[in-house]
N, C-alpha and C positions, 0 to 999 in steps of 0.2 A: 504494500500498499502505499501510496507517494506522501512525502512529508515536506512541508516547507520549512526551510532553515534561514538563518542569518548568521552569513560568515564572521566571526569574529575577528581572527587573524590569520597569517599564513602559518604553521608549523615548520618543526625545524626538518621535516623531511620533504617540505613543497607542498603539502594538501593544505588547502582551507580549513580551519576548524572551528566548530561550531559547537554550542553546549545544549546537551539534551538532558532534561533534568539533573542538571550539574555535572555532568560528564562531558570528557572532550570527545568529539565525534569528529570524525575526518572524511572529507569531502575531497579528493583528486581534482586539480583542476580549476578551484574555484577560489577567490581572491576576496581580502576583507572589505567588510561593508556590503556583501553582495548577498544577493535574496536567491535562494535556488531550491529548485524541486528535484528532490533524492527517493530513491530506492535503498531497502535494506542490500549491504552487501552479504549473499549466502556465506555461511559461517565466518563472517568478521562482525559482530555485534557492534564495534566500536567504528565501522566504517560504513560510508553510504557510496551509493553510484549516482554521479550526475546525470540529470535528467535533463534539466532546463535552467538555466539562469534567465530569472525573471526579472532582477534589477542589476543589470552590469555595473563593474568599478569601471570611473574612469579612466582609471591606469590599464585595463585591460586592452592587448593588443591580438592581434591575428597570429596565429601560430604559423611559422614558415614550412614546416614539414607536413606532407601529408598523413604520414604514421603519427603523428603525434595524437596522445589520448589513449592509444592501442599497444605501440613500443613502449618498452617499459625503460628504455635508454635514458628520456630526458623527462623531467618533471615539469619543468618551468620553461614556456616558449608563451605565453599568454599574457607576460607581464611587461610594461615596459621597461626599460633599460636604469632609469634611474630610482626606481621604487624597488626593483630587482637587486641591485647591487647594494641599496641601503639595508636591504634584508638580509642579503648575505653578509656584511660586516657585524650586523646584529647577532647574528647567530655563533660568532665568536665572543663579542661581548658578552651573551647570555650566559655562555658556556663556563667562562672565565668567572664571572659574578656566582655561579651557581656553585664553584670549587672554590669561593673565597678568596679570589688572585684579583687585585688591584694591579692592571698592567696597562699600561697606554696601547690602544689600538691602532693603528695608522689605518689610512684611507686604503681601500680595497684596491689591488692591481690585477688589472684584466690582463689575463696571458691566455688567451684563447689563438689570439696569432691566426695563423692560416685554416689551424682546424686540427682536430686529433690525428697522429700518424699511427696510431694503431686500435686494432680490434677484434673480437671474437667472434665469429659468425658461427650459428649453429645450425646444425644441418640435422634436419630428422624426418623419417619416415611416417606416413599416418598409415592408418588400417587399410587404407584401398593400394597404399604402397607409394603413393603423391609425395614427393620430397617436397621440405621446405628449409629455405637457406634464409637466415636474420638472427636478429636478435628475438629475446625474449619478451612476451606480454607484460606488460604491469601485472605484479602480483601472480603469475600463473608460469607455467612450463609451456605453454603454448609458444610456437612460434609465427613472429610477423615476417612474413615474407618480405625481404627488402632488393631492390633494385637498385638504389643509390640513397646514401644517406648525406644530409647536407651539412654536419659537423666535421664531415671529415676532407684532410687536405686532397688536393687535386691529384697527387700522386698516387691516392687509392679509389681513383673513378676506374670501376671495373673489377672494383675486391669482390664483390659479389657473384657476378658472374666467373671469376677465376675458381672459388669456395664452391658455386653450385657445378661446374666442373670436375672438382676435384671430388665433391661427395659424389656424385654419378658413376664417377669412374670405381668407388670404392663401394656402390651399391650392393655386389655379392657380399658384403663382410656383415650386413643387418644389424650396424650396431648406430647409436649415436656417435656424432661426430661433432668435435668442437674445432676451430680452424681459427688457430692466431695470426693474424697478417698485420706486418708493421712494413711503413715505408721507410727504406732506405737508399741511398744516394745510387744503387746500382740496379732497383728495382724493388719488387715484393719480397720478404722473407717469411715463408709461412712454416708455421709447425702444427702438424695434424695430430690430435690427440684424440683416442678413445678408438681408434681402429683395431688394436690388436697385430699379431705377427702378418705378415702379407706375402703371398705366394708371389713368386718371379713376377707373373703376366701383370699383375697388380702395379708390382712396383715400375715396371716398365712403362706401362701408362700413364702413371705417376710423372714420369719423365718426361713424357711425352709431352703431356699438357705445360711441365713447366716450362718449355721452350717455346711454346704458344703464346704464353699468358704473362711473358715478361717475369717472371720469379728469377729473381738472384739467387736462392736457395732454397730447398724444399726438404725439410724433415719430418721424420714420424717419432713423435714421444722423444723429440732431441736425436734422433739417429737420420743421418744423411742418407737422404734419397738421392740429389743431386743437386750439383750447385754451378752456375753460368759463370758468378761473379760473387766477389766476398761481401756482404750484407754490411755495409760499412757506412757509419753515421758522423758527424763532425761535432767535435765537444772541444769549444775553444781552439786550439792550436793543433788539435789530435784528431787523426781519424782513429775511430775506434770499431773492430771487425767484431758485430753483435754474438754471443754465444745464441745458441739455438734457443727459442722461447725467452729471450732473456725482457729482463723488468726495465723498461724504458719510462722517463715521463710522457705523458699523455701530448703533449703538445711541445713541439721545438722552442715556441715563446713561454711556455711556461718551464721549461729548463732555464731558459737565459734568464728570465727573471727571478727565480730560486738562486740561481747562481750568481747573480749579479749582487743579489741580497748578502749572500754569506759570503763573497770574498770582499765585500764591502765592511763586513760586520768584523772581519779577522784582520784588518788593515794593521801593519804593523809587527804581525806574529812572524816570527823564523821557523818554527818548526811547529806543525799543524798534525793533530790525527783527526783523519777524516774516519769517523765508524759508521758501518753500514754502508760502505762505499759505491757497492755494486759496482759498475763499470767504468766509474770514474767520473759522473759529470761536474763535480765538485774538486776531486782531486787534482783534477788534469787541469783546471783554469788556477788553483790555489797554487799548483807549484810552477804559475808564470812567476809566483813572487817569494815563494817559502817552501822549504823543505816539507814533505808529507809523509806522513805513515800511514796507511789503508789497511782496513780489515773489513772483512764482510764473511759469512758462511758460504756463499756462492761459489763453488770453487770457479766456473765457466768466467764468471763476471770476474773474479782475481786475476785469472789468468789474461781476460783479454785487457785487462789494465794495465798488468805486467808487460803485454807485449806492447801496448801503444806509448805508454808513456818513455821508453828510452828511445825508441823512435822518431819523436818529436822533437825537433829542435827547438832550443829556447826555453827550458823547462828543466827546475830545479832537480833534485833526486827525488823520485817516488818508491818507497817501499812497500810495497803491499803485500799481504798474508792472509791465508784463510784461519778465520778462527768465528767459533759461536759466541757470540756475544750476550746470549740469552743465557749459556749455561758457563763459560769463562769470559766475562767480562773484562775490561782491564782494571786494575786495583791501581789505587794509590801511589804504590812504589814505583808501579810502572809510567803514568799519569805525569811524574813529576819533571820530564823531560819536554813539556810540551807547553808552550807559550797560549796555545787557544784548540778547544776540540769542536771538531763539527759532530754532531750527530743527526742521521736522518733514517729512523728504523720503519718498519711495517706498520701496519695499522695498531698494533698490538701496543704501540709504544717502544720505553727502552727499562723499564723498572729497573732489573737487575744492574745496566749498566750505569743508569742515573744514581742510585744509590750509591754507588764507587764512585760517582764524579762529586757527590755531594760532600763526602769525606776527602776529596780530594783538596789542593791549593793552585789548581788551574787557575790563571787570574781571569780568562774568558771560554766562554761556553756559546755555541749558537746551535739551536735546537731546530730542526724542520720536521715539520709531522703533516701526516695529511688524514690527522685525526684529533679533533679541537679537545676531545672528553679526554684521549689518553695524552694528549700534548698538556691539559691542565693537571693531569694527576702526577706526570714527571714534572711540570715546572714547580708544583707544589712541595716535591722532596728537593730540591735544588736552593727554592726560597728559604724553607725548613734548616738546609744545610748553610745558609749563611750569602747565597748567591742574590743579587737583586735584578731583576727583567728591565731590560731598560726599554721594554717595547715589543709589540708583536705587528708582522705586518701580513694582512691574510695576500694571498696569491690563488685568483680565479682563473684556473686553467681546467676546470670543468664547467665551463659556462651549459647553463641549462639545468643542473643537477646541484642539491645542495651540497655535493664534497666540496670541500676546501682546503687550501694548502696554507700552510702557517710558518714563518722564521721569525726565530727570534732570539735576540742577543741578553747573554745572562754574564754579570761580573761580581768577583767577589769582592 
């Protein structure tokens, strides 16, 4: 049965929030101040399905993607930019305030740039054997078939055609596939996951497809199928050959914005530790001015950094090693040699390492995070250990979503 709701505000996931009998109720694609007609969402008592907007917000704008509202990739395309930017910065303010942190939050940095340079396309066959390749629908496992995504870089035009061709070639395996595609300077770098072991004919067909679809490298669960050119990305002065399925910041502009903030915060440091370093987006830029010691648990990423750093002119020494900083964080005695620490952990944060940092005497720490909640938790440990937060800068490389990156500087 349809009901009429007044939207109070936009929540931290991008849904409109109304109050029904005092309880928060979430309405996707609704904005503050709007009056809407909704239906219950099956199996989700705190959510509603939007039927009609009876009084739209003056801040509402037309979505630019025909899949918006069905595809689960973007939460917000229907909000004018100024209001959207204010909301996204406010997410950070609210999270820090809830954690009891009094930190200056700078203006939001827009880092969408030319668009996202990586995606994961899901390939699934329905009961009738019909293949769908695209992204998951919002709140479900249904696949929305995508021909072209407007938030991707132009180098990924045709990425879904390529993913569809690869999935068709593997149709006989009868398994759901996840196809990770990254734009590099030499073409697409693709890793297929979910296929299981493949017979020689299937491997040969994949190799043929790679030649026809400008694929630089094709791997299956990280195992090489064919390589027509090394998948290289530029990081500062360095060219880095990516490991198969490697993590990379979503946009070039996002990586550059984060690195610019990190290097500025580390100005004057002569020996810097880059923790959770990945393939080196910070290490390779920091090494233009300082010695760098880099650590990460991903052996492939560390190997890529070890190869690119000495091959790049104009860099100071970079020492990279494999180390699980969750289980074996650097301890205060090891941290004494550094003027500055940079850490950029996964979404779960760096709790074990931060406890050791808080007990150290390192004069400067730069925290990078993709999760405001775990950042706030880790920041609290540093502050309680005697550090002062000199400001937090939110960076928006995941435009149209609630995801946000943060960079903050702490001094003892």
